[in-house]
Residue, then its C-alpha position, 0 to 999 in steps of 0.5 A: t446162223k450167219a456166215n462170215v465171208t473173208k473175200a468174195n472169191s475165197p474158197q469156202t465149204t459148206r457144213r450143215g448149211s453154214l458157210v465157214p471161212m477157209p484159210i487163205s495163204p498169205l501172198t508173198l511178192t519177191p523182187l523181179t530180176l531181169m535176165p539178159p535176153t537169150l538169143m533163140p536159135a534161128p528157125p530152120p530155113p524153109p524147105s527148098l521147093p523143087y524146080l519146075f524148070r531150070d537151065d544153068f546154061d552149061g556148056t559152050g556155044l550154040e550147040a550146047l543150048d538145050r533144044g529140048a527146052w528152047n525154041v530158036e525163032v527164025n523169021c524177019d516178020g517183026g516179032g509182033n512189035n514191028e521190030l526191024q531185026c531178023y531173028v536167026d539161029s546163028p552162033d554169032n547171035i546166040f551162044l552159051r559161055d561161062g554159065m550164061l546165055h548170050i543173045t547179041a544183036r548185030k549189024e550185018s554187012d548187007g545192012r540187016v540187023t540180026s538177033g536171037r529170040l528164044t521161047t519155050q512154047g510147046k516145051v515148057e508150060i507152067a501155070y503157077g510158080r516163080w520165074e527168076a533170072r539174072l539179066k544184063v541188058p545192053g543199054v543201047l538206043g533202039t534195043w528192047p530186051a525182054f523176059w516174059t511169059l505168054g499163055n499157052d493158048i495164044g494160038d487159040i485165042s491170040w494176044p492179049a486174051c491169052g495173057e502175058i506177064d512182062i517180067m522185065e522189059n528194057f526200053q531204049r527210046a530216042p528223043p523226043d519220046r525218050s524220058g530216059e532208060g526204063i525197065y518195066s514189069t507189066a501184066h496184059s490180059a483181054k481187059h488190060s493191055 
């Protein structure tokens, strides 16, 4: 016998080798109703990552500085950049106040310029993470404030092979080199410096 097929994709059953058409339900379309968008609640904030190192600079004066985390350099050897100031461990140059670390350059009565330089070398060493700070730079000609990281193997392989990330450097240069104040971020390595 011959089978009657109503649609190619309609459901069918077999009865003694014959195909019998199955009834197809009628399709009913209803008008589409647009609903105002519902505001989804904001997703929860990501979990806070633990701090690997944090200093809120609590306290007042140089004596409040956490010497377990910070080294205060004392030298007049140019800081690796032919700098003219001497780094000193003095409350006139380095102090805490109002939750901030203050580092001040001063011209002394003998004509020397003194300043402060702090490092965490040998005390805080972090391979991966995010460093952040709120910084205020003086904007004074001849100053070069910076916030940077160095590889902890600088004593073994020297700079720039140890790596350096200048998170912030602020140059104040005199004419004719000066093209205005500049704030820079730079990465240094054995191949790029």
